[in-house]
Backbone atoms as SQL, in Angstrom:
CREATE TABLE atoms (id INTEGER PRIMARY KEY, chain TEXT, resi INTEGER, resn TEXT, atom TEXT, x REAL, y REAL, z REAL);
INSERT INTO atoms VALUES
  (1, 'A', 1, 'MET', 'N', 105.789, 144.065, 82.106),
  (2, 'A', 1, 'MET', 'CA', 105.636, 145.493, 81.944),
  (3, 'A', 1, 'MET', 'C', 106.093, 145.861, 80.532),
  (4, 'A', 2, 'ASP', 'N', 105.286, 146.635, 79.887),
  (5, 'A', 2, 'ASP', 'CA', 105.554, 146.916, 78.485),
  (6, 'A', 2, 'ASP', 'C', 106.261, 148.246, 78.238),
  (7, 'A', 3, 'HIS', 'N', 106.625, 148.957, 79.297),
  (8, 'A', 3, 'HIS', 'CA', 107.314, 150.240, 79.151),
  (9, 'A', 3, 'HIS', 'C', 108.519, 150.263, 80.081),
  (10, 'A', 4, 'ASP', 'N', 109.382, 151.223, 79.843),
  (11, 'A', 4, 'ASP', 'CA', 110.527, 151.434, 80.723),
  (12, 'A', 4, 'ASP', 'C', 109.999, 151.701, 82.135),
  (13, 'A', 5, 'PHE', 'N', 110.471, 150.913, 83.072),
  (14, 'A', 5, 'PHE', 'CA', 109.994, 151.015, 84.454),
  (15, 'A', 5, 'PHE', 'C', 110.145, 152.432, 85.009),
  (16, 'A', 6, 'ARG', 'N', 111.149, 153.151, 84.551),
  (17, 'A', 6, 'ARG', 'CA', 111.385, 154.511, 85.060),
  (18, 'A', 6, 'ARG', 'C', 110.294, 155.484, 84.662),
  (19, 'A', 7, 'THR', 'N', 109.434, 155.091, 83.724),
  (20, 'A', 7, 'THR', 'CA', 108.342, 155.976, 83.300),
  (21, 'A', 7, 'THR', 'C', 107.058, 155.722, 84.088),
  (22, 'A', 8, 'TYR', 'N', 107.047, 154.702, 84.935),
  (23, 'A', 8, 'TYR', 'CA', 105.842, 154.362, 85.693),
  (24, 'A', 8, 'TYR', 'C', 105.667, 155.328, 86.871),
  (25, 'A', 9, 'ALA', 'N', 104.420, 155.654, 87.130),
  (26, 'A', 9, 'ALA', 'CA', 104.056, 156.484, 88.279),
  (27, 'A', 9, 'ALA', 'C', 102.762, 155.904, 88.868),
  (28, 'A', 10, 'MET', 'N', 102.407, 156.383, 90.039),
  (29, 'A', 10, 'MET', 'CA', 101.239, 155.841, 90.735),
  (30, 'A', 10, 'MET', 'C', 99.964, 155.942, 89.901),
  (31, 'A', 11, 'ASP', 'N', 99.838, 156.987, 89.099),
  (32, 'A', 11, 'ASP', 'CA', 98.598, 157.143, 88.324),
  (33, 'A', 11, 'ASP', 'C', 98.424, 156.057, 87.263),
  (34, 'A', 12, 'ARG', 'N', 99.487, 155.355, 86.923),
  (35, 'A', 12, 'ARG', 'CA', 99.370, 154.260, 85.954),
  (36, 'A', 12, 'ARG', 'C', 98.428, 153.168, 86.458),
  (37, 'A', 13, 'PHE', 'N', 98.366, 152.993, 87.762),
  (38, 'A', 13, 'PHE', 'CA', 97.548, 151.941, 88.343),
  (39, 'A', 13, 'PHE', 'C', 96.058, 152.274, 88.326),
  (40, 'A', 14, 'ASP', 'N', 95.736, 153.518, 88.069),
  (41, 'A', 14, 'ASP', 'CA', 94.329, 153.901, 87.939),
  (42, 'A', 14, 'ASP', 'C', 93.704, 153.289, 86.685),
  (43, 'A', 15, 'ALA', 'N', 94.536, 152.882, 85.753),
  (44, 'A', 15, 'ALA', 'CA', 94.038, 152.360, 84.474),
  (45, 'A', 15, 'ALA', 'C', 93.909, 150.839, 84.472),
  (46, 'A', 16, 'ILE', 'N', 93.989, 150.200, 85.618),
  (47, 'A', 16, 'ILE', 'CA', 93.854, 148.745, 85.669),
  (48, 'A', 16, 'ILE', 'C', 92.458, 148.357, 85.198),
  (49, 'A', 17, 'ASP', 'N', 92.420, 147.469, 84.253),
  (50, 'A', 17, 'ASP', 'CA', 91.165, 147.020, 83.663),
  (51, 'A', 17, 'ASP', 'C', 90.586, 145.878, 84.510),
  (52, 'A', 18, 'PRO', 'N', 89.361, 146.045, 85.036),
  (53, 'A', 18, 'PRO', 'CA', 88.753, 144.974, 85.832),
  (54, 'A', 18, 'PRO', 'C', 88.665, 143.637, 85.084),
  (55, 'A', 19, 'GLN', 'N', 88.498, 143.680, 83.782),
  (56, 'A', 19, 'GLN', 'CA', 88.449, 142.433, 83.012),
  (57, 'A', 19, 'GLN', 'C', 89.810, 141.726, 83.019),
  (58, 'A', 20, 'ASP', 'N', 90.895, 142.516, 83.041),
  (59, 'A', 20, 'ASP', 'CA', 92.225, 141.912, 83.145),
  (60, 'A', 20, 'ASP', 'C', 92.401, 141.225, 84.489),
  (61, 'A', 21, 'LEU', 'N', 91.841, 141.836, 85.543),
  (62, 'A', 21, 'LEU', 'CA', 91.910, 141.194, 86.860),
  (63, 'A', 21, 'LEU', 'C', 91.217, 139.839, 86.821),
  (64, 'A', 22, 'GLU', 'N', 90.038, 139.824, 86.258),
  (65, 'A', 22, 'GLU', 'CA', 89.282, 138.568, 86.178),
  (66, 'A', 22, 'GLU', 'C', 90.017, 137.523, 85.346),
  (67, 'A', 23, 'ARG', 'N', 90.596, 137.940, 84.270),
  (68, 'A', 23, 'ARG', 'CA', 91.232, 136.999, 83.348),
  (69, 'A', 23, 'ARG', 'C', 92.623, 136.560, 83.807),
  (70, 'A', 24, 'LEU', 'N', 93.411, 137.490, 84.361),
  (71, 'A', 24, 'LEU', 'CA', 94.809, 137.193, 84.656),
  (72, 'A', 24, 'LEU', 'C', 95.102, 136.900, 86.126),
  (73, 'A', 25, 'LEU', 'N', 94.402, 137.578, 87.027),
  (74, 'A', 25, 'LEU', 'CA', 94.730, 137.429, 88.443),
  (75, 'A', 25, 'LEU', 'C', 93.809, 136.465, 89.179),
  (76, 'A', 26, 'TYR', 'N', 92.538, 136.599, 88.978),
  (77, 'A', 26, 'TYR', 'CA', 91.596, 135.791, 89.752),
  (78, 'A', 26, 'TYR', 'C', 91.826, 134.279, 89.657),
  (79, 'A', 27, 'PRO', 'N', 92.233, 133.750, 88.509),
  (80, 'A', 27, 'PRO', 'CA', 92.497, 132.302, 88.477),
  (81, 'A', 27, 'PRO', 'C', 93.631, 131.864, 89.422),
  (82, 'A', 28, 'LEU', 'N', 94.457, 132.807, 89.842),
  (83, 'A', 28, 'LEU', 'CA', 95.571, 132.478, 90.725),
  (84, 'A', 28, 'LEU', 'C', 95.194, 132.559, 92.208),
  (85, 'A', 29, 'LEU', 'N', 94.019, 133.092, 92.494),
  (86, 'A', 29, 'LEU', 'CA', 93.590, 133.294, 93.876),
  (87, 'A', 29, 'LEU', 'C', 92.622, 132.210, 94.320),
  (88, 'A', 30, 'ARG', 'N', 92.424, 132.127, 95.638),
  (89, 'A', 30, 'ARG', 'CA', 91.415, 131.197, 96.156),
  (90, 'A', 30, 'ARG', 'C', 90.044, 131.579, 95.620),
  (91, 'A', 31, 'ALA', 'N', 89.162, 130.611, 95.557),
  (92, 'A', 31, 'ALA', 'CA', 87.841, 130.800, 94.944),
  (93, 'A', 31, 'ALA', 'C', 87.090, 132.005, 95.509),
  (94, 'A', 32, 'GLY', 'N', 87.102, 132.207, 96.814),
  (95, 'A', 32, 'GLY', 'CA', 86.332, 133.308, 97.393),
  (96, 'A', 32, 'GLY', 'C', 87.097, 134.617, 97.509),
  (97, 'A', 33, 'ASP', 'N', 88.321, 134.675, 97.012),
  (98, 'A', 33, 'ASP', 'CA', 89.179, 135.851, 97.157),
  (99, 'A', 33, 'ASP', 'C', 89.188, 136.636, 95.858),
  (100, 'A', 34, 'ARG', 'N', 88.364, 137.670, 95.792),
  (101, 'A', 34, 'ARG', 'CA', 88.238, 138.471, 94.583),
  (102, 'A', 34, 'ARG', 'C', 88.309, 139.965, 94.915),
  (103, 'A', 35, 'PRO', 'N', 89.483, 140.464, 95.296),
  (104, 'A', 35, 'PRO', 'CA', 89.587, 141.890, 95.620),
  (105, 'A', 35, 'PRO', 'C', 89.439, 142.754, 94.363),
  (106, 'A', 36, 'THR', 'N', 88.916, 143.930, 94.547),
  (107, 'A', 36, 'THR', 'CA', 88.796, 144.865, 93.430),
  (108, 'A', 36, 'THR', 'C', 90.130, 145.588, 93.256),
  (109, 'A', 37, 'ALA', 'N', 90.304, 146.224, 92.115),
  (110, 'A', 37, 'ALA', 'CA', 91.533, 146.982, 91.862),
  (111, 'A', 37, 'ALA', 'C', 91.745, 148.063, 92.927),
  (112, 'A', 38, 'PRO', 'N', 90.712, 148.856, 93.281),
  (113, 'A', 38, 'PRO', 'CA', 90.924, 149.862, 94.333),
  (114, 'A', 38, 'PRO', 'C', 91.316, 149.244, 95.684),
  (115, 'A', 39, 'GLU', 'N', 90.748, 148.102, 96.031),
  (116, 'A', 39, 'GLU', 'CA', 91.111, 147.438, 97.287),
  (117, 'A', 39, 'GLU', 'C', 92.577, 147.013, 97.276),
  (118, 'A', 40, 'MET', 'N', 92.998, 146.441, 96.165),
  (119, 'A', 40, 'MET', 'CA', 94.398, 146.014, 96.070),
  (120, 'A', 40, 'MET', 'C', 95.340, 147.204, 96.076),
  (121, 'A', 41, 'LEU', 'N', 94.986, 148.243, 95.354),
  (122, 'A', 41, 'LEU', 'CA', 95.836, 149.429, 95.283),
  (123, 'A', 41, 'LEU', 'C', 95.984, 150.080, 96.652),
  (124, 'A', 42, 'LYS', 'N', 94.903, 150.123, 97.411),
  (125, 'A', 42, 'LYS', 'CA', 94.967, 150.692, 98.750),
  (126, 'A', 42, 'LYS', 'C', 95.947, 149.902, 99.624),
  (127, 'A', 43, 'ALA', 'N', 95.944, 148.583, 99.482),
  (128, 'A', 43, 'ALA', 'CA', 96.817, 147.736, 100.292),
  (129, 'A', 43, 'ALA', 'C', 98.288, 147.880, 99.901),
  (130, 'A', 44, 'VAL', 'N', 98.576, 148.094, 98.637),
  (131, 'A', 44, 'VAL', 'CA', 99.975, 148.112, 98.188),
  (132, 'A', 44, 'VAL', 'C', 100.520, 149.503, 97.882),
  (133, 'A', 45, 'SER', 'N', 99.709, 150.533, 98.002),
  (134, 'A', 45, 'SER', 'CA', 100.154, 151.884, 97.662),
  (135, 'A', 45, 'SER', 'C', 101.427, 152.325, 98.387),
  (136, 'A', 46, 'PRO', 'N', 101.547, 152.093, 99.698),
  (137, 'A', 46, 'PRO', 'CA', 102.794, 152.522, 100.347),
  (138, 'A', 46, 'PRO', 'C', 104.036, 151.851, 99.745),
  (139, 'A', 47, 'LEU', 'N', 103.938, 150.587, 99.452),
  (140, 'A', 47, 'LEU', 'CA', 105.071, 149.879, 98.861),
  (141, 'A', 47, 'LEU', 'C', 105.323, 150.349, 97.432),
  (142, 'A', 48, 'LEU', 'N', 104.268, 150.517, 96.649),
  (143, 'A', 48, 'LEU', 'CA', 104.430, 150.992, 95.273),
  (144, 'A', 48, 'LEU', 'C', 105.045, 152.386, 95.241),
  (145, 'A', 49, 'ALA', 'N', 104.636, 153.250, 96.148),
  (146, 'A', 49, 'ALA', 'CA', 105.198, 154.602, 96.189),
  (147, 'A', 49, 'ALA', 'C', 106.698, 154.544, 96.445),
  (148, 'A', 50, 'THR', 'N', 107.125, 153.608, 97.274),
  (149, 'A', 50, 'THR', 'CA', 108.557, 153.439, 97.534),
  (150, 'A', 50, 'THR', 'C', 109.261, 152.922, 96.292),
  (151, 'A', 51, 'VAL', 'N', 108.706, 151.899, 95.671),
  (152, 'A', 51, 'VAL', 'CA', 109.318, 151.308, 94.484),
  (153, 'A', 51, 'VAL', 'C', 109.380, 152.320, 93.343),
  (154, 'A', 52, 'LEU', 'N', 108.371, 153.147, 93.215),
  (155, 'A', 52, 'LEU', 'CA', 108.306, 154.106, 92.114),
  (156, 'A', 52, 'LEU', 'C', 108.990, 155.427, 92.415),
  (157, 'A', 53, 'ASP', 'N', 109.726, 155.484, 93.516),
  (158, 'A', 53, 'ASP', 'CA', 110.542, 156.667, 93.825),
  (159, 'A', 53, 'ASP', 'C', 111.815, 156.549, 92.981),
  (160, 'A', 54, 'HIS', 'N', 111.837, 157.190, 91.837),
  (161, 'A', 54, 'HIS', 'CA', 112.898, 156.990, 90.870),
  (162, 'A', 54, 'HIS', 'C', 114.241, 157.551, 91.332),
  (163, 'A', 55, 'LYS', 'N', 114.245, 158.453, 92.310),
  (164, 'A', 55, 'LYS', 'CA', 115.523, 158.912, 92.874),
  (165, 'A', 55, 'LYS', 'C', 116.184, 157.756, 93.620),
  (166, 'A', 56, 'ARG', 'N', 115.403, 157.032, 94.405),
  (167, 'A', 56, 'ARG', 'CA', 115.947, 155.857, 95.100),
  (168, 'A', 56, 'ARG', 'C', 116.409, 154.822, 94.091),
  (169, 'A', 57, 'GLU', 'N', 115.633, 154.660, 93.053),
  (170, 'A', 57, 'GLU', 'CA', 115.969, 153.663, 92.041),
  (171, 'A', 57, 'GLU', 'C', 117.313, 153.990, 91.399),
  (172, 'A', 58, 'ALA', 'N', 117.555, 155.257, 91.099),
  (173, 'A', 58, 'ALA', 'CA', 118.825, 155.644, 90.473),
  (174, 'A', 58, 'ALA', 'C', 119.999, 155.300, 91.385),
  (175, 'A', 59, 'THR', 'N', 119.858, 155.564, 92.670),
  (176, 'A', 59, 'THR', 'CA', 120.914, 155.236, 93.626),
  (177, 'A', 59, 'THR', 'C', 121.124, 153.732, 93.685),
  (178, 'A', 60, 'TYR', 'N', 120.033, 152.986, 93.698),
  (179, 'A', 60, 'TYR', 'CA', 120.098, 151.524, 93.712),
  (180, 'A', 60, 'TYR', 'C', 120.815, 151.009, 92.469),
  (181, 'A', 61, 'LEU', 'N', 120.452, 151.539, 91.298),
  (182, 'A', 61, 'LEU', 'CA', 121.067, 151.088, 90.054),
  (183, 'A', 61, 'LEU', 'C', 122.545, 151.448, 89.990),
  (184, 'A', 62, 'GLU', 'N', 122.922, 152.598, 90.541),
  (185, 'A', 62, 'GLU', 'CA', 124.344, 152.955, 90.612),
  (186, 'A', 62, 'GLU', 'C', 125.100, 151.951, 91.477),
  (187, 'A', 63, 'ALA', 'N', 124.493, 151.562, 92.595),
  (188, 'A', 63, 'ALA', 'CA', 125.120, 150.555, 93.457),
  (189, 'A', 63, 'ALA', 'C', 125.239, 149.227, 92.706),
  (190, 'A', 64, 'MET', 'N', 124.199, 148.847, 91.978),
  (191, 'A', 64, 'MET', 'CA', 124.239, 147.606, 91.198),
  (192, 'A', 64, 'MET', 'C', 125.365, 147.662, 90.163),
  (193, 'A', 65, 'ALA', 'N', 125.522, 148.803, 89.523),
  (194, 'A', 65, 'ALA', 'CA', 126.570, 148.951, 88.515),
  (195, 'A', 65, 'ALA', 'C', 127.955, 148.782, 89.141),
  (196, 'A', 66, 'ALA', 'N', 128.068, 149.079, 90.429),
  (197, 'A', 66, 'ALA', 'CA', 129.327, 148.912, 91.150),
  (198, 'A', 66, 'ALA', 'C', 129.414, 147.535, 91.802),
  (199, 'A', 67, 'ARG', 'N', 128.538, 146.605, 91.354),
  (200, 'A', 67, 'ARG', 'CA', 128.476, 145.229, 91.884),
  (201, 'A', 67, 'ARG', 'C', 128.148, 145.210, 93.367),
  (202, 'A', 68, 'ASN', 'N', 127.249, 146.081, 93.751),
  (203, 'A', 68, 'ASN', 'CA', 126.871, 146.192, 95.152),
  (204, 'A', 68, 'ASN', 'C', 125.348, 146.096, 95.253),
  (205, 'A', 69, 'TYR', 'N', 124.840, 144.916, 95.539),
  (206, 'A', 69, 'TYR', 'CA', 123.391, 144.680, 95.645),
  (207, 'A', 69, 'TYR', 'C', 122.912, 145.227, 96.990),
  (208, 'A', 70, 'ARG', 'N', 122.145, 146.323, 96.946),
  (209, 'A', 70, 'ARG', 'CA', 121.692, 146.985, 98.167),
  (210, 'A', 70, 'ARG', 'C', 120.197, 147.304, 98.091),
  (211, 'A', 71, 'PRO', 'N', 119.345, 146.307, 98.308),
  (212, 'A', 71, 'PRO', 'CA', 117.902, 146.547, 98.225),
  (213, 'A', 71, 'PRO', 'C', 117.392, 147.530, 99.276),
  (214, 'A', 72, 'GLU', 'N', 118.149, 147.746, 100.328),
  (215, 'A', 72, 'GLU', 'CA', 117.711, 148.711, 101.344),
  (216, 'A', 72, 'GLU', 'C', 117.640, 150.126, 100.778),
  (217, 'A', 73, 'LEU', 'N', 118.305, 150.382, 99.653),
  (218, 'A', 73, 'LEU', 'CA', 118.188, 151.689, 99.004),
  (219, 'A', 73, 'LEU', 'C', 116.797, 151.890, 98.426),
  (220, 'A', 74, 'LEU', 'N', 116.148, 150.791, 98.043),
  (221, 'A', 74, 'LEU', 'CA', 114.786, 150.879, 97.514),
  (222, 'A', 74, 'LEU', 'C', 113.739, 150.880, 98.621),
  (223, 'A', 75, 'PHE', 'N', 114.027, 150.166, 99.713),
  (224, 'A', 75, 'PHE', 'CA', 113.055, 149.986, 100.792),
  (225, 'A', 75, 'PHE', 'C', 113.665, 150.385, 102.139),
  (226, 'A', 76, 'PRO', 'N', 113.989, 151.660, 102.323),
  (227, 'A', 76, 'PRO', 'CA', 114.692, 152.057, 103.540),
  (228, 'A', 76, 'PRO', 'C', 113.889, 151.863, 104.831),
  (229, 'A', 77, 'ASP', 'N', 112.583, 151.855, 104.741),
  (230, 'A', 77, 'ASP', 'CA', 111.749, 151.721, 105.940),
  (231, 'A', 77, 'ASP', 'C', 111.099, 150.346, 106.049),
  (232, 'A', 78, 'GLU', 'N', 111.554, 149.395, 105.267),
  (233, 'A', 78, 'GLU', 'CA', 110.927, 148.069, 105.208),
  (234, 'A', 78, 'GLU', 'C', 111.955, 146.985, 105.509),
  (235, 'A', 79, 'GLY', 'N', 112.433, 146.958, 106.748),
  (236, 'A', 79, 'GLY', 'CA', 113.474, 146.018, 107.146),
  (237, 'A', 79, 'GLY', 'C', 113.136, 144.568, 106.880),
  (238, 'A', 80, 'ALA', 'N', 111.889, 144.175, 107.098),
  (239, 'A', 80, 'ALA', 'CA', 111.499, 142.778, 106.882),
  (240, 'A', 80, 'ALA', 'C', 111.587, 142.418, 105.399),
  (241, 'A', 81, 'ILE', 'N', 111.165, 143.327, 104.540),
  (242, 'A', 81, 'ILE', 'CA', 111.252, 143.082, 103.098),
  (243, 'A', 81, 'ILE', 'C', 112.716, 142.974, 102.677),
  (244, 'A', 82, 'VAL', 'N', 113.530, 143.905, 103.151),
  (245, 'A', 82, 'VAL', 'CA', 114.951, 143.905, 102.797),
  (246, 'A', 82, 'VAL', 'C', 115.617, 142.611, 103.239),
  (247, 'A', 83, 'ALA', 'N', 115.325, 142.162, 104.450),
  (248, 'A', 83, 'ALA', 'CA', 115.931, 140.922, 104.956),
  (249, 'A', 83, 'ALA', 'C', 115.584, 139.740, 104.053),
  (250, 'A', 84, 'ARG', 'N', 114.338, 139.690, 103.575),
  (251, 'A', 84, 'ARG', 'CA', 113.921, 138.586, 102.700),
  (252, 'A', 84, 'ARG', 'C', 114.579, 138.667, 101.329),
  (253, 'A', 85, 'ILE', 'N', 114.548, 139.851, 100.723),
  (254, 'A', 85, 'ILE', 'CA', 115.034, 139.927, 99.349),
  (255, 'A', 85, 'ILE', 'C', 116.557, 139.956, 99.262),
  (256, 'A', 86, 'LYS', 'N', 117.230, 140.275, 100.354),
  (257, 'A', 86, 'LYS', 'CA', 118.697, 140.205, 100.339),
  (258, 'A', 86, 'LYS', 'C', 119.178, 138.773, 100.142),
  (259, 'A', 87, 'GLN', 'N', 118.362, 137.814, 100.534),
  (260, 'A', 87, 'GLN', 'CA', 118.748, 136.408, 100.450),
  (261, 'A', 87, 'GLN', 'C', 118.014, 135.641, 99.356),
  (262, 'A', 88, 'HIS', 'N', 117.183, 136.311, 98.597),
  (263, 'A', 88, 'HIS', 'CA', 116.370, 135.626, 97.590),
  (264, 'A', 88, 'HIS', 'C', 117.247, 135.191, 96.413),
  (265, 'A', 89, 'PRO', 'N', 117.298, 133.889, 96.129),
  (266, 'A', 89, 'PRO', 'CA', 118.196, 133.391, 95.080),
  (267, 'A', 89, 'PRO', 'C', 117.990, 134.040, 93.713),
  (268, 'A', 90, 'ALA', 'N', 116.749, 134.251, 93.321),
  (269, 'A', 90, 'ALA', 'CA', 116.498, 134.843, 92.000),
  (270, 'A', 90, 'ALA', 'C', 117.003, 136.283, 91.947),
  (271, 'A', 91, 'LEU', 'N', 116.842, 137.021, 93.028),
  (272, 'A', 91, 'LEU', 'CA', 117.303, 138.412, 93.040),
  (273, 'A', 91, 'LEU', 'C', 118.823, 138.489, 93.129),
  (274, 'A', 92, 'LEU', 'N', 119.425, 137.574, 93.865),
  (275, 'A', 92, 'LEU', 'CA', 120.891, 137.517, 93.914),
  (276, 'A', 92, 'LEU', 'C', 121.451, 137.190, 92.525),
  (277, 'A', 93, 'TRP', 'N', 120.804, 136.240, 91.846),
  (278, 'A', 93, 'TRP', 'CA', 121.226, 135.908, 90.486),
  (279, 'A', 93, 'TRP', 'C', 121.069, 137.124, 89.577),
  (280, 'A', 94, 'LYS', 'N', 119.942, 137.803, 89.672),
  (281, 'A', 94, 'LYS', 'CA', 119.687, 138.966, 88.818),
  (282, 'A', 94, 'LYS', 'C', 120.716, 140.052, 89.072),
  (283, 'A', 95, 'ALA', 'N', 121.057, 140.284, 90.333),
  (284, 'A', 95, 'ALA', 'CA', 122.060, 141.298, 90.676),
  (285, 'A', 95, 'ALA', 'C', 123.395, 140.952, 90.032),
  (286, 'A', 96, 'GLU', 'N', 123.784, 139.700, 90.119),
  (287, 'A', 96, 'GLU', 'CA', 125.047, 139.269, 89.504),
  (288, 'A', 96, 'GLU', 'C', 124.979, 139.394, 87.987),
  (289, 'A', 97, 'ASN', 'N', 123.850, 139.036, 87.401),
  (290, 'A', 97, 'ASN', 'CA', 123.660, 139.125, 85.961),
  (291, 'A', 97, 'ASN', 'C', 123.749, 140.575, 85.492),
  (292, 'A', 98, 'VAL', 'N', 123.108, 141.484, 86.203),
  (293, 'A', 98, 'VAL', 'CA', 123.152, 142.910, 85.855),
  (294, 'A', 98, 'VAL', 'C', 124.586, 143.417, 85.966),
  (295, 'A', 99, 'ALA', 'N', 125.277, 143.058, 87.037),
  (296, 'A', 99, 'ALA', 'CA', 126.649, 143.512, 87.231),
  (297, 'A', 99, 'ALA', 'C', 127.538, 143.018, 86.083),
  (298, 'A', 100, 'ARG', 'N', 127.378, 141.753, 85.691),
  (299, 'A', 100, 'ARG', 'CA', 128.167, 141.215, 84.578),
  (300, 'A', 100, 'ARG', 'C', 127.863, 141.952, 83.272),
  (301, 'A', 101, 'HIS', 'N', 126.576, 142.167, 83.039),
  (302, 'A', 101, 'HIS', 'CA', 126.167, 142.875, 81.821),
  (303, 'A', 101, 'HIS', 'C', 126.761, 144.284, 81.791),
  (304, 'A', 102, 'LEU', 'N', 126.699, 144.975, 82.911),
  (305, 'A', 102, 'LEU', 'CA', 127.221, 146.342, 82.955),
  (306, 'A', 102, 'LEU', 'C', 128.732, 146.368, 82.778),
  (307, 'A', 103, 'SER', 'N', 129.437, 145.389, 83.359),
  (308, 'A', 103, 'SER', 'CA', 130.884, 145.389, 83.178),
  (309, 'A', 103, 'SER', 'C', 131.268, 145.087, 81.737),
  (310, 'A', 104, 'ARG', 'N', 130.507, 144.210, 81.064),
  (311, 'A', 104, 'ARG', 'CA', 130.767, 143.948, 79.646),
  (312, 'A', 104, 'ARG', 'C', 130.490, 145.194, 78.804),
  (313, 'A', 105, 'SER', 'N', 129.422, 145.903, 79.149),
  (314, 'A', 105, 'SER', 'CA', 129.069, 147.123, 78.416),
  (315, 'A', 105, 'SER', 'C', 130.170, 148.167, 78.537),
  (316, 'A', 106, 'LYS', 'N', 130.735, 148.295, 79.741),
  (317, 'A', 106, 'LYS', 'CA', 131.812, 149.270, 79.953),
  (318, 'A', 106, 'LYS', 'C', 133.056, 148.892, 79.164),
  (319, 'A', 107, 'LYS', 'N', 133.366, 147.589, 79.096),
  (320, 'A', 107, 'LYS', 'CA', 134.538, 147.133, 78.350),
  (321, 'A', 107, 'LYS', 'C', 134.390, 147.408, 76.872),
  (322, 'A', 108, 'ASN', 'N', 133.159, 147.316, 76.367),
  (323, 'A', 108, 'ASN', 'CA', 132.919, 147.521, 74.940),
  (324, 'A', 108, 'ASN', 'C', 132.763, 148.989, 74.569),
  (325, 'A', 109, 'SER', 'N', 132.734, 149.866, 75.551),
  (326, 'A', 109, 'SER', 'CA', 132.548, 151.302, 75.265),
  (327, 'A', 109, 'SER', 'C', 133.856, 151.972, 74.926);
């Protein structure tokens, strides 16, 4: 992502370039699996709307700053997702990394 995530909104996905899909995504999919941008957006819109709820994000980031990894703040109605990402090694590492970075930033302020 080339911009601050907090500036993203659902309308940003309307600008998905079909040529980018062909070049960047389709090689990663099975040969006969070629969904269009509108098809994909329809499938993921509920999740994206949750992720792009910046009020939830602020609460989540405040919890992270307090060394409290709480993905349920981002996905309050998605228990299965929360259960998976609470245990995901890369996300646990990232949470610890963010907490360390924030504590160093506070010490230097």
